[in-house]
C-alpha positions as CSV (number, residue, x, y, z in Angstrom):
1,M,-0.1,0.0,0.3
2,L,1.5,3.4,-1.2
3,V,1.3,5.9,1.2
4,D,2.2,8.8,-1.7
5,H,2.7,7.9,-5.2
6,D,5.2,8.9,-8.1
7,T,5.2,6.4,-10.9
8,Q,7.6,6.5,-12.7
9,Q,10.1,6.5,-9.1
10,N,7.7,3.7,-8.2
11,Y,8.5,1.8,-11.5
12,G,12.3,2.3,-11.3
13,S,12.3,1.5,-7.2
14,W,10.9,-1.9,-8.4
15,H,13.3,-2.4,-10.7
16,A,16.4,-1.8,-8.5
17,C,14.8,-3.7,-5.6
18,A,14.4,-7.0,-8.2
19,G,18.0,-5.9,-9.8
20,L,17.0,-5.9,-13.1
21,G,18.2,-2.7,-15.5
22,P,21.1,-1.5,-17.6
23,G,24.5,-1.2,-15.4
24,K,25.4,-2.5,-12.6
25,V,23.1,-5.4,-10.7
26,L,21.8,-4.6,-7.3
27,H,20.8,-6.5,-4.7
28,F,18.6,-4.9,-2.1
29,N,18.4,-6.9,1.4
30,T,15.3,-6.4,3.2
31,L,16.8,-7.7,6.5
32,S,19.8,-5.5,6.6
33,Q,17.8,-2.4,5.6
34,S,15.3,-3.1,8.5
35,T,18.1,-4.2,10.9
36,K,20.0,-0.9,10.6
37,F,17.1,2.2,10.0
38,D,14.6,0.6,11.8
39,F,15.9,-0.9,14.3
40,H,13.4,-1.1,17.1
41,G,10.7,-2.4,15.1
42,E,8.8,0.5,15.2
43,F,8.3,0.4,11.0
44,I,7.2,-2.9,11.4
45,R,4.9,-2.8,14.2
46,K,3.2,0.5,12.4
47,W,2.3,-1.3,9.4
48,I,2.2,-5.3,10.4
49,P,-0.2,-4.8,13.2
50,E,0.3,-8.9,14.2
51,L,3.8,-8.4,14.6
52,A,3.0,-5.3,17.0
53,E,3.4,-7.7,20.3
54,V,6.9,-9.2,18.8
55,S,9.9,-8.8,21.1
56,K,12.4,-6.5,19.6
57,K,14.9,-9.2,19.5
58,Q,12.7,-11.2,17.0
59,I,11.1,-8.0,15.5
60,H,13.3,-8.5,12.1
61,Q,12.7,-12.3,11.5
62,P,9.6,-13.5,13.3
63,W,9.4,-16.8,11.0
64,F,11.9,-18.0,13.4
65,M,9.7,-17.8,16.4
66,S,8.2,-21.2,17.7
67,K,4.6,-21.8,17.7
68,E,4.7,-20.9,21.9
69,Q,6.3,-17.0,20.9
70,Q,3.8,-16.4,18.5
């Protein structure tokens, strides 16, 4: 869900994330970006309410949580 919209920038960003386009191939690592720029998981908690109560330790990798922690 886009909060703002710029068609050209949106298409360009999705192509860059996918590593498409001319020149240098870039790979966007969402996990490293998340831990680097949203250390406490505030963005994740805001936009994914199902993860609002997940601990800071597991917020960036909830797929490793056991059934008891869910």
